Each structure stands twice: as C-alpha cells, then as structure tokens.
C-alpha positions as a printed Julia matrix, in Angstrom:
144×3 Matrix{Float64}:
  77.22  128.32  116.89
  78.11  127.89  113.21
  78.96  131.58  112.91
  81.22  131.35  115.94
  83.1   128.35  114.44
  83.6   130.22  111.16
  84.96  133.21  113.01
  87.36  131.05  115.05
  88.57  129.29  111.88
  89.01  132.65  110.13
  90.93  134.07  113.08
  93.17  131.02  113.2
  93.82  131.22  109.46
  94.67  134.93  109.73
  97.03  134.24  112.65
  98.79  131.51  110.63
  99.19  133.85  107.65
 100.6   136.56  109.94
 103.15  134.15  111.48
 104.26  133.0   108.0
 104.6   136.6   106.8
 106.66  137.64  109.83
 109.0   134.67  109.48
 109.51  135.39  105.75
 110.39  139.02  106.44
 112.76  138.03  109.27
 114.54  135.44  107.14
 114.92  137.98  104.29
 116.63  140.42  106.64
 119.31  137.89  107.45
 120.04  136.92  103.85
 123.47  137.72  102.57
 122.92  140.25   99.83
 125.99  141.42   97.92
 126.33  145.13   98.37
 127.58  147.56   95.75
 130.78  149.21   96.92
 131.06  152.76   95.73
 134.32  153.49   93.95
 136.56  155.62   96.1
 139.69  157.66   95.95
 141.74  159.38   98.62
 142.98  162.9    99.38
 146.49  163.3   100.73
 148.67  166.19  101.75
 151.82  167.39  100.01
 154.35  165.21  101.86
 152.37  162.02  101.38
 151.75  162.9    97.74
 155.45  163.47   97.18
 156.25  160.08   98.7
 153.53  158.45   96.59
 154.73  159.83   93.28
 158.3   158.81   94.05
 157.1   155.24   93.49
 157.76  154.45   89.77
 154.56  152.39   89.52
 152.43  155.48   90.27
 151.24  157.53   87.28
 151.13  161.28   87.77
 148.3   163.12   86.05
 147.93  166.93   85.86
 144.27  167.68   85.09
 144.62  171.43   84.46
 144.6   173.3    81.14
 147.54  173.29   78.71
 148.23  176.92   79.64
 148.41  176.12   83.36
 150.62  173.08   82.66
 152.99  175.24   80.58
 153.3   177.73   83.47
 154.68  174.95   85.64
 153.85  171.36   86.61
 155.14  168.59   88.85
 158.0   166.77   87.14
 156.93  163.65   85.27
 153.26  164.6    85.0
 151.08  163.7    82.05
 148.45  166.31   81.07
 144.78  165.51   80.54
 142.37  168.46   81.0
 139.48  167.38   83.26
 137.3   170.09   81.7
 137.44  168.35   78.33
 134.2   166.48   77.65
 136.22  163.41   76.71
 138.34  163.52   79.9
 137.86  159.9    80.93
 138.52  158.56   77.43
 141.57  160.81   77.06
 142.93  159.75   80.47
 142.39  156.06   79.79
 144.27  156.46   76.51
 147.46  157.59   78.27
 147.43  155.7    81.59
 147.71  152.06   82.52
 144.51  150.91   84.23
 146.46  148.39   86.27
 148.64  151.0    88.0
 147.7   153.6    90.62
 147.16  157.21   89.54
 148.02  160.41   91.42
 146.1   163.47   90.24
 146.43  167.2    90.91
 145.24  170.57   89.68
 145.64  174.14   90.89
 143.7   173.94   94.16
 142.46  170.33   94.41
 138.86  170.83   93.26
 139.16  169.79   89.62
 141.48  166.94   90.54
 138.92  165.7    93.11
 136.39  165.58   90.29
 138.92  163.79   88.1
 139.73  161.35   90.88
 136.06  160.5    91.28
 135.6   159.95   87.53
 138.7   157.74   87.32
 137.75  155.79   90.42
 134.38  155.1    88.75
 136.39  153.4    86.03
 137.93  151.06   88.61
 141.28  152.83   89.02
 143.09  153.4    92.31
 143.34  157.19   92.56
 144.96  159.63   94.99
 144.32  163.38   94.88
 146.74  166.1    96.0
 144.73  168.06   98.57
 145.29  171.77   97.88
 146.8   171.18   94.43
 149.87  173.01   93.16
 149.06  175.9    95.42
 149.71  173.67   98.47
 152.66  172.05   96.67
 154.43  175.41   96.2
 153.38  176.66   99.65
 155.27  173.64  101.06
 158.44  174.61   99.18
 158.11  172.09   96.4
 159.12  173.06   92.89
 157.43  172.95   89.53
 159.07  172.45   86.13
 158.3   174.18   82.87
C-alpha cells in the first residue's frame, strides 16, 4: 500500500512538472522577440535607374576600375573600385550616409556585391541590373 501511494505521488509530481514545462514553452513562443532585419538593397532596370539618378538627392557610384571608368561612365558618377580591399571605407569617404546611393558596374555583378556591402553599413542602395551593358543596350549614353 505504501509503495502504491509513493508511485501515485511520484506520478502526480511528474504530471505537474510536465504541465509547468509545457506552459513555459508555450508562453515563450508567444513572446515578442525583436528580430534582426537583414540589410537590403534593390535591383532596378535601366529606365527606373535613370529616373532614380535624376533625383539630385541620389548619389551615383561607379564601382568599376579606373580604366573602365575612363572608357565611359554615366554622367555625374563618382568612382570607387569595389575590388579594392578598402572599398567600404573609400566609399564612405566620398558619399553622404544620409542620402540614397545608386550603384553600377559593367554587368551588375560587382555592383550587386557593392550594394550588399553598402547596405550592411545602413545605406539605402539601388543597383543597376545589367550594368552599363544594359544601359547602352537601352540607348543610354556614357561620358568620358
């Protein structure tokens, strides 16, 4: 009889612990936990990019090499080579962190990398999808 009472008490204690554990887990699921928002940037086509850079508050950044820039670039662009190991520091030295940035390269790959790096610094960044290749294919001009 004593063994049976101990087993019943043990079973009741285990059931109580299980109920408490389940309620703790359930209440933790419903807690409001601040989530980290990944920095983001956007890709746009030529026409939208052209409209964007017509806004004087938008900073235009060419992330190609000096040689590529000298061959022709979009008017008004600043040059900061994304392949330079100090790209982010160099870019932040010439742009205003409070203003949006439009980036481009030859095909859009390097500028996508640049956009990601700049977005990680808290900047609002837009990338020209297809780069200067798409720009010229759409009849837009470059300056030397």
